N, C-alpha and C positions, 0 to 999 in steps of 0.2 A: 459030701464036701468034708474036707479036713476040719479040724478044730478051728473055729472062726477067730479065736484069740491067738492062734499060733502065729508067731512072728515069721515073716517071709523076707529073705534078703532082698534089698533093692538092687536094681540094675546099676551098672556103671554110669549110665546117663543120669539117673536120679541122684546118685552120690555126687557126681560132678556138678549138676545144676541146682540141686536143692540141699545138698549136704545130709541127706537122709540115707542111712545104711540099712534100715529094716522097718517094716510096718506090719501090723497084724492083718490077716486075711480080711477081717472085718473092715479095716480102714480102706483097703483097696476096693472092696465091694461097695461100701457106702460112698466113697469118693466118686466112683463111676455112676452110681445111682443119683447122686446129687447133680452131677453134670447132665444126666439124662433129664432130670426134672426141670432144670433150667432151660436147656435147649428145646425140650418138648413143651414148653409153656405156651407155644403158639398152636398147640394141638397136634403137632407131629414132630417126630425126630426123623429128619430126612436121611436118606441113605448116606449122603456125604457126611452128615453129623455123626451117625453111628460109626461109620468107617473111621472117622477122625478119632473117636473115643477108643475103638478097639485097637487101632494102631498106637495111639498114645499110651494106653494102659500096658500094651505089650512092651513098649519102649521103656517104661518105668519099672517093669518087672512083675506085673500082676500075673498070677498063675492062670493058665487056660481055664481051669474050673471056675474061676471068678469071671473071666471074660465071657464065657458062655452064658452066664446068668444075666449079663447086661442085655442080651438079645431078647429076653422074655420079660424084662422088668416092666411093671405097670407104672410108668412114669407119670401118667395123668393124675393118679391118685396119691402121689408121693407126698410125704410130710417132710419138707426140706429141713425144717428145724431138727426133727428127730434124726434124719440122716447125718446132719452136720455134727451132732453130738457123739457120733460113733466113729469119728475119724481122728485117729491118734497116730503119732510116729515116735521115733526114738530121739528126736531133737526138740528140746523144749523151746528153742528160739525160732523154730520154723513158723512162719505165718500161714496157717491153714486158710485163713480167711482171704488173704490177698492172693495166694496161689490158686485157690479154688475159683475165685472170681476171674483171675487171669485166664485160666483154662476154660472156664465157661464162655468167656468172650470169644476165645479162639474157636471153640467148638461151634458156637452159635453162628459164627461168621463164615464157617468153612463152606457152606452151600451158597455163598454170595447173596444170602437173603437174611440179613440181621434184622428180623422183623421187630415192629414196635412191641409186640408181646414179649419177645425175647429180651429186648432192652429193658422192659419193665421188670421182667423176672430177674435180670441181672441186678437192677437197682434194689429190688426186694431182697435178693440174696445179700447184697452189700449191707443193707440195713440189719438183717438177721445176724450177719457176721461182724457187725459193728465196724465196717470199713467206711472211713470218712469219705464224703462226696468228692473231695479233691483227689484222693487216692484212687477211687473208682474211675474218675475221669482220666487220671494219668494212666491207669491200666488199659483203658480203651485206646488212648493215644499210643501207648507202647505197642499194642497189637497193630494199629494203623502203621506205625513206623516199621515194624518187622515185616509187614506185608509189602510195604514200599521197597524195603531193602531186598527182599526176595525177588521182586520184579526187576530191580536194578541188576542184581547178580545174574539173573537169567538173561537179561539183555546183554550184559558185558561178556558173558561166557557163551553167548549165541545159542542158548537153549530155548530162547523164545525170540521170535522175529516179528516185525510188523507185517500185517497182511497186505 
């Protein structure tokens, strides 16, 4: 693997949506590991959850060498606090805690089984990240709303029809 502290340019998606223009390889790596630890807190990272992570990380510009490491990461023994301490970007005002929590919720829900264990892990991550309860709840509701809007768009554009 390249130098772990080497800055990697962010994708246009990440620039547009998060205002981040670059991040070290270490940040990409540990961001994905933290998401795996949260989504896998119910004992398993489902295929849908892993695919969500791989696709998401490609979309934000993570190098393939980093993405490959996600597939073999031992998430069951991960130290979430340690992983979180290794995530840095080039924007001082970026909220790592809120963004990570938001993505963890999305990833954990992607298999249509947002288990109680995953919900507890999200709450634990929120506490570690010092995200207030009302913000954590709002992030959950944001994901609810986005899922509803996606379903509405599919219905309106006739990409999803009633059985």
